[in-house]
C-alpha positions as CSV (number, residue, x, y, z in Angstrom):
1,M,47.8,-213.7,2.8
2,V,50.1,-210.9,3.4
3,A,51.7,-208.3,1.0
4,A,55.1,-209.2,-0.3
5,A,56.7,-206.4,1.6
6,D,55.1,-207.6,4.9
7,A,56.2,-211.1,4.1
8,K,59.9,-210.0,3.9
9,N,59.5,-208.2,7.2
10,Y,58.1,-211.3,8.7
11,V,61.0,-213.4,7.5
12,S,63.3,-210.9,9.2
13,K,61.2,-211.3,12.4
14,L,61.8,-215.1,12.1
15,G,65.5,-214.5,12.0
16,I,65.8,-216.4,8.7
17,T,68.8,-215.3,6.6
18,H,70.4,-216.2,3.3
19,D,72.5,-219.1,4.6
20,H,69.7,-220.9,6.5
21,V,68.3,-224.3,5.5
22,V,64.6,-224.3,6.3
23,Q,62.3,-227.3,6.6
24,E,58.5,-226.8,6.4
25,L,56.1,-229.1,8.2
26,G,52.3,-229.0,8.2
27,W,51.8,-227.3,4.9
28,D,48.1,-227.0,3.9
29,E,45.9,-224.8,1.7
30,D,45.6,-222.2,4.5
31,T,49.4,-221.6,4.9
32,D,50.7,-218.2,3.9
33,D,52.1,-218.5,0.4
34,E,53.6,-215.0,0.4
35,L,55.6,-215.8,3.6
36,R,56.7,-219.1,2.1
37,A,57.9,-217.4,-1.1
38,A,59.7,-214.7,0.8
39,I,61.6,-217.3,2.8
40,E,62.6,-219.0,-0.4
41,E,63.7,-215.7,-1.9
42,I,65.8,-214.7,1.1
43,T,67.4,-218.2,1.6
44,G,67.9,-218.7,-2.1
45,T,66.6,-222.3,-1.8
46,E,63.3,-224.1,-1.7
47,L,61.8,-225.1,1.6
48,L,62.5,-228.7,2.4
49,D,59.6,-231.0,3.1
50,E,59.1,-233.6,5.9
51,D,60.8,-236.3,3.9
52,S,64.1,-234.5,3.8
53,D,67.0,-236.0,5.9
54,E,69.2,-232.8,5.7
55,V,70.3,-231.0,8.9
56,V,68.3,-227.8,9.1
57,D,68.7,-224.4,10.7
58,V,65.0,-223.7,11.0
59,V,61.9,-225.9,11.1
60,L,58.8,-223.9,10.1
61,L,55.8,-225.8,11.6
62,W,52.3,-224.7,10.5
63,W,50.1,-226.0,13.4
64,R,46.4,-225.9,13.9
65,D,44.2,-227.1,16.8
66,S,42.9,-230.0,14.7
67,D,46.3,-231.3,13.7
68,G,46.7,-233.8,16.5
69,D,49.5,-234.2,19.1
70,L,51.8,-231.2,19.1
71,V,54.3,-233.0,21.5
72,D,54.8,-235.9,19.0
73,T,55.2,-233.5,16.1
74,L,57.7,-231.3,18.0
75,M,59.7,-234.5,18.9
76,D,59.9,-235.3,15.1
77,A,60.7,-231.6,14.3
78,I,63.8,-231.4,16.4
79,T,65.4,-234.5,14.9
80,P,67.0,-232.7,11.9
81,L,67.8,-229.5,13.8
82,S,71.4,-228.2,13.8
83,D,72.9,-227.4,17.3
84,E,71.8,-223.8,17.0
85,G,68.6,-224.6,15.1
86,V,65.1,-223.2,16.0
87,V,61.5,-224.4,15.6
88,W,58.9,-221.8,14.7
89,V,55.4,-223.0,15.5
90,L,53.0,-221.0,13.3
91,T,49.4,-221.0,14.5
92,P,46.3,-219.2,13.4
93,K,45.7,-215.9,15.3
94,T,43.2,-215.7,18.2
95,G,39.7,-215.7,16.8
96,R,40.6,-217.6,13.6
97,P,39.5,-221.2,13.0
98,D,41.8,-223.8,14.5
99,H,43.5,-221.3,16.8
100,V,45.9,-222.9,19.3
101,E,46.1,-221.6,22.9
102,P,49.6,-220.2,23.8
103,S,49.5,-222.4,26.9
104,E,49.3,-225.5,24.8
105,I,52.3,-224.5,22.8
106,A,54.3,-223.8,26.0
107,E,53.3,-227.0,27.7
108,S,54.0,-229.1,24.5
109,A,57.4,-227.4,24.1
110,T,58.5,-228.2,27.6
111,T,57.4,-231.8,27.3
112,A,59.4,-232.1,24.0
113,G,62.5,-230.7,25.8
114,L,62.2,-227.2,24.1
115,T,62.1,-223.7,25.5
116,Q,59.9,-221.0,24.1
117,T,61.9,-217.8,23.7
118,S,59.7,-215.3,21.8
119,T,56.6,-214.8,19.7
120,A,56.1,-212.9,16.4
121,N,53.0,-211.5,14.8
122,L,52.9,-212.7,11.2
123,G,49.6,-211.4,9.8
124,D,47.0,-214.1,10.2
125,W,49.5,-216.3,12.0
126,I,51.4,-216.1,15.3
127,G,54.9,-217.6,15.5
128,S,56.3,-219.2,18.6
129,R,60.1,-219.6,18.6
130,L,61.3,-222.8,20.3
131,V,64.9,-223.8,21.0
132,Q,66.7,-226.7,22.6
133,P,68.4,-225.7,25.9
134,K,72.1,-225.5,25.3
135,S,72.9,-227.8,28.2
136,G,70.5,-230.4,27.0
137,R,71.7,-230.7,23.4
138,P,73.4,-233.9,22.3
139,R,76.9,-233.4,20.8
140,R,77.2,-234.0,17.1
């Protein structure tokens, strides 16, 4: 868990603003509830779950080494993304249980047709920002 002030700073690092629609995937008991609450406070709406069929600006994917196939999950995660949408893959920090190697995220992103653009330190979690290449996006 992080302090509420830190959580708001982390939301800023993620680039999430008031007008964003955010879908959350991979929620479990280890996710950072302060960060989740700060996102809802800044956006003014609840996080959408995996059953939502809305177009979203941000997919927040909590991912652990034991969660399965990251490529398959990323393929599912990009389906509801808006043209300018991003996927943030949040993984436990190095040395924590279920840590995911950065190389696995990079390789999975490439296979799923995404590009990693940056990372963010989010307390006990590390965020990897993934986007669809502009030339490869289907027109809506």
